[in-house]
C-alpha positions as CSV (number, residue, x, y, z in Angstrom):
1,M,0.0,0.0,0.0
2,E,1.3,3.4,-0.9
3,L,1.0,6.5,1.3
4,R,-1.0,8.3,-1.5
5,H,-3.7,5.6,-1.4
6,L,-4.1,6.3,2.4
7,K,-4.2,10.0,1.9
8,H,-6.8,9.6,-0.9
9,F,-9.0,7.4,1.4
10,L,-8.8,9.9,4.3
11,V,-10.0,12.7,2.1
12,V,-13.0,10.6,0.9
13,A,-13.7,9.6,4.5
14,E,-13.7,13.2,5.6
15,L,-15.8,14.6,2.8
16,K,-18.1,11.6,2.4
17,H,-18.3,12.2,-1.3
18,F,-16.1,10.9,-4.2
19,H,-16.7,13.9,-6.5
20,H,-15.9,16.5,-3.8
21,A,-12.8,14.5,-2.7
22,A,-11.5,14.3,-6.3
23,I,-11.8,18.1,-6.6
24,E,-10.0,18.5,-3.3
25,L,-7.2,16.2,-4.4
26,N,-7.1,17.6,-7.9
27,L,-7.5,14.1,-9.2
28,A,-9.8,12.5,-11.8
29,Q,-12.7,10.7,-10.1
30,P,-12.0,7.3,-11.9
31,S,-8.4,7.5,-10.6
32,L,-9.6,8.2,-7.1
33,S,-12.0,5.2,-7.3
34,R,-9.2,2.9,-8.4
35,S,-7.0,4.2,-5.6
36,I,-9.7,3.3,-3.0
37,Q,-10.3,0.0,-4.7
38,K,-6.6,-0.8,-4.5
39,M,-6.7,-0.2,-0.7
40,E,-9.7,-2.4,-0.3
41,D,-8.1,-5.2,-2.3
42,L,-4.8,-5.0,-0.3
43,L,-6.6,-5.0,3.0
44,G,-9.2,-7.6,2.0
45,A,-12.0,-5.5,3.5
46,K,-14.7,-3.2,2.3
47,L,-14.0,0.3,3.7
48,L,-16.8,2.3,2.2
49,E,-20.5,2.0,1.6
50,R,-21.4,3.8,-1.6
51,N,-24.7,5.3,-2.8
52,S,-25.6,7.7,-5.5
53,R,-25.2,10.8,-3.3
54,S,-22.5,10.1,-0.7
55,V,-20.4,7.4,1.0
56,S,-20.2,6.2,4.5
57,L,-17.6,4.3,6.5
58,T,-17.8,0.6,7.3
59,P,-16.4,-0.6,10.6
60,F,-13.2,-1.5,8.7
61,G,-13.2,2.1,7.3
62,D,-13.4,3.5,10.8
63,V,-10.3,1.5,11.8
64,V,-8.4,2.7,8.8
65,V,-9.3,6.3,9.5
66,E,-8.1,6.0,13.1
67,H,-4.7,4.4,12.2
68,G,-4.3,6.1,8.8
69,T,-4.6,9.6,10.3
70,R,-1.8,8.8,12.8
71,I,0.3,7.3,10.0
72,V,0.0,10.3,7.8
73,R,0.7,12.7,10.7
74,D,3.8,10.7,11.8
75,V,5.1,10.7,8.2
76,E,4.7,14.5,8.1
77,L,6.5,14.8,11.4
78,L,9.3,12.6,10.1
79,K,9.7,14.8,7.1
80,R,9.8,17.9,9.3
81,E,12.4,16.4,11.6
82,I,14.6,15.5,8.6
83,Q,14.2,19.1,7.4
84,A,15.2,20.4,10.8
85,I,18.4,18.4,10.7
86,Q,19.1,19.7,7.2
87,G,18.5,23.2,8.3
88,L,17.1,26.3,6.5
89,E,18.7,25.4,3.2
90,T,15.9,23.0,2.4
91,G,13.3,24.1,5.0
92,E,9.6,24.1,4.5
93,L,7.2,26.4,6.4
94,I,3.4,26.1,6.4
95,V,1.9,29.1,8.2
96,G,-1.8,29.5,9.0
97,A,-3.5,32.7,10.0
98,S,-7.0,34.1,10.5
99,A,-8.0,36.7,8.0
100,I,-7.0,39.9,9.8
101,P,-3.5,38.9,10.9
102,L,-2.9,37.3,7.5
103,N,-3.6,40.6,5.7
104,S,-2.1,42.9,8.3
105,I,0.8,41.0,9.9
106,V,1.8,37.9,7.9
107,G,1.2,39.2,4.4
108,P,3.3,42.4,4.7
109,S,6.1,40.4,6.4
110,I,6.4,37.4,4.2
111,G,8.2,39.1,1.3
112,Q,10.9,40.4,3.7
113,F,11.3,37.0,5.3
114,I,11.8,35.3,1.9
115,N,14.4,37.9,1.0
116,I,16.4,36.8,4.1
117,Y,15.7,33.1,3.7
118,P,15.2,32.5,0.0
119,H,15.6,28.7,0.2
120,V,12.6,28.3,2.6
121,A,9.5,27.2,0.8
122,V,6.6,29.0,2.5
123,E,2.9,28.1,2.1
124,L,0.1,30.3,3.7
125,K,-3.3,29.0,4.7
126,V,-6.2,31.2,5.9
127,G,-9.1,30.0,8.1
128,A,-10.9,30.5,11.3
129,W,-8.9,29.7,14.5
130,Q,-10.9,26.5,15.1
131,E,-10.0,25.2,11.6
132,L,-6.3,26.3,12.0
133,Y,-6.1,24.5,15.4
134,Q,-7.3,21.3,13.8
135,K,-4.7,21.6,11.1
136,L,-2.0,22.2,13.7
137,C,-3.0,19.1,15.6
138,K,-2.9,17.1,12.3
139,A,0.6,18.5,11.5
140,E,-0.8,20.1,8.4
141,I,0.6,23.5,9.4
142,S,3.8,24.4,11.4
143,L,2.1,27.2,13.4
144,F,-0.6,29.8,13.1
145,I,-1.4,33.4,14.0
146,A,-4.8,34.2,15.5
147,E,-6.5,36.1,18.3
148,T,-5.8,34.1,21.5
149,K,-7.3,35.9,24.5
150,A,-10.9,36.2,23.3
151,T,-10.8,32.7,21.8
152,E,-9.1,31.4,25.0
153,L,-6.4,29.6,23.0
154,D,-4.0,31.0,25.6
155,Q,-5.7,28.7,28.1
156,R,-5.0,25.4,26.3
157,E,-2.2,23.4,27.9
158,E,-1.2,21.6,24.7
159,V,-0.1,24.8,22.9
160,D,2.6,27.4,23.3
161,V,1.4,30.9,22.7
162,I,3.9,33.7,21.7
163,P,2.2,37.1,22.1
164,L,2.6,39.7,19.4
165,P,2.0,43.4,20.1
166,S,-1.7,44.0,20.7
167,F,-3.8,46.4,18.6
168,Q,-6.5,48.8,19.6
169,A,-10.0,48.0,18.4
170,V,-11.6,51.1,16.7
171,F,-14.8,52.0,14.9
172,C,-13.8,53.3,11.4
173,C,-15.7,54.9,8.5
174,R,-15.1,56.9,5.4
175,A,-13.5,60.3,5.8
176,D,-16.6,62.2,4.8
177,H,-19.0,60.2,6.9
178,P,-21.5,62.3,8.9
179,L,-20.0,61.3,12.2
180,A,-16.5,62.1,11.1
181,Q,-17.4,65.8,11.2
182,Q,-18.6,65.7,14.8
183,Q,-16.4,66.9,17.6
184,Q,-17.8,64.6,20.4
185,I,-19.2,61.1,19.6
186,N,-20.6,58.5,21.9
187,L,-21.7,54.9,21.3
188,A,-25.4,56.0,21.1
189,N,-24.5,58.1,18.0
190,L,-23.5,54.9,16.1
191,K,-27.0,53.5,16.4
192,A,-28.2,55.7,13.6
193,F,-25.9,53.9,11.1
194,P,-25.4,50.4,9.8
195,L,-22.6,48.6,11.7
196,A,-20.1,45.9,10.8
197,I,-18.5,43.6,13.4
198,P,-16.4,40.4,13.3
199,S,-18.7,37.3,13.2
200,A,-16.5,35.7,15.8
201,L,-16.8,38.6,18.3
202,P,-17.1,36.9,21.7
203,A,-20.2,37.6,23.7
204,S,-18.0,39.0,26.6
205,L,-16.8,41.7,24.3
206,S,-20.1,42.3,22.6
207,E,-21.8,42.9,26.0
208,Q,-19.4,45.8,26.6
209,F,-21.3,47.7,23.9
210,D,-24.7,47.2,25.7
211,D,-27.4,46.8,22.9
212,L,-25.5,48.5,20.2
213,F,-25.3,45.3,18.1
214,S,-28.8,44.0,18.9
215,K,-31.1,43.7,16.0
216,H,-34.0,43.8,18.4
217,R,-33.5,47.5,19.5
218,K,-36.2,49.9,18.2
219,D,-33.6,52.1,16.4
220,F,-31.8,49.2,14.7
221,S,-30.2,50.4,11.4
222,G,-28.5,47.3,10.1
223,L,-25.7,44.9,11.1
224,V,-23.1,43.1,9.0
225,K,-21.1,40.3,10.5
226,F,-17.9,39.5,8.6
227,E,-15.2,36.8,8.6
228,Q,-13.1,38.6,5.9
229,F,-12.6,42.2,6.7
230,Q,-11.1,43.0,3.3
231,A,-14.6,43.0,1.6
232,I,-16.0,45.2,4.3
233,K,-13.1,47.6,4.0
234,E,-14.0,48.1,0.3
235,S,-17.6,49.0,1.3
236,L,-16.7,51.5,3.9
237,C,-15.6,54.0,1.3
238,E,-18.9,53.9,-0.5
239,C,-21.6,54.1,2.2
240,D,-22.3,55.1,5.8
241,L,-21.3,51.7,7.2
242,I,-19.2,51.9,10.4
243,A,-16.9,48.9,11.2
244,L,-15.3,47.6,14.3
245,A,-11.8,46.4,13.6
246,P,-8.2,46.4,15.0
247,D,-6.4,49.6,14.0
248,V,-3.6,47.5,12.3
249,S,-6.1,46.3,9.7
250,I,-6.7,49.9,8.4
251,R,-3.2,51.4,8.9
252,K,-2.7,52.2,5.2
253,E,-6.3,53.7,4.9
254,L,-5.8,55.8,8.0
255,A,-2.5,57.1,6.7
256,S,-3.9,58.0,3.2
257,G,-7.0,59.6,4.7
258,A,-9.4,57.2,3.0
259,L,-10.8,56.1,6.4
260,V,-10.9,57.6,9.8
261,A,-11.0,56.1,13.3
262,L,-13.9,57.7,15.2
263,Q,-12.9,59.2,18.6
264,I,-15.7,57.9,20.9
265,V,-15.8,59.2,24.4
266,D,-17.4,56.0,26.0
267,M,-15.5,53.5,23.8
268,P,-14.6,50.3,25.8
269,D,-10.8,49.7,25.9
270,I,-10.7,46.6,23.7
271,K,-7.5,45.2,22.2
272,A,-7.0,42.5,19.6
273,S,-4.4,40.1,21.1
274,F,-2.8,38.2,18.2
275,S,-0.3,35.5,19.0
276,I,1.8,32.8,17.3
277,V,0.5,29.4,18.3
278,H,2.3,26.0,18.0
279,L,2.1,22.6,19.7
280,R,4.2,22.4,22.8
281,K,5.3,18.8,22.3
282,R,6.2,19.1,18.6
283,P,9.7,20.4,17.9
284,L,9.8,23.5,15.7
285,T,12.0,23.4,12.6
286,P,14.7,26.0,12.1
287,A,12.5,27.7,9.5
288,A,9.7,28.0,12.0
289,H,12.1,29.4,14.6
290,A,13.4,31.9,12.1
291,F,9.9,33.0,11.1
292,I,8.8,33.4,14.8
293,D,11.9,35.5,15.5
294,F,11.2,37.6,12.4
295,L,7.6,38.3,13.4
296,K,8.6,39.2,16.9
297,Q,11.1,41.8,15.6
């Protein structure tokens, strides 16, 4: 049995669909079917129950998923340990990040990092912190950058969290927004306008704004929840939308004058605490150590 057959099977087992798995693997569906059939022939057991719409695991398939996931993870760890011995000359670095730190921290830094370490192959993956955490546990990424206090990632014993400088949360809008012209603004003034907030904003933070984000208040004017701030940032310049975001995510727009951060007298003191997260028991490669040092600087 080849490792690729096992990887093919694990993707089918996760997606429960041959067509979707073939797309994910960038593989023709007949080739994927032959790969799974090869595994079943070699193991002498039926691993999947097939129907017209999806597939399900047999008891044998469940066993293969359990052991196969561990085998694939251990092979990836083996590769990384070999790369660690070889050093940065042949290093590989797979970095995950949630949307805001990817665009505001990792993206602007990665070009400079490659200039210093041109032989390190870097791959970037974006996702919600829950997805990135799962990828980290499966050894699919080396480390990731995400908000760690509000998500309580910093409370997990199995990970090491390396804090990066925190960033102030601000309400921002276009420079010619009606509120931008006022000398004194409070949170109640925002209720007259549509608002945009991160979809993963914890309840503990949302409560600090009283009923500002409640769609049940009588003067509700619209609310947008976003995962990717980039699309919201484009909209800010074209309407009266006001967005809550870390100031680092609008640094260029503030400098150019395209957007302004509203000075709100009763604004809660909220900071975005982004950190580098990696598994405590998994040794970091030289490339990962170098990248962490680079980001900290």
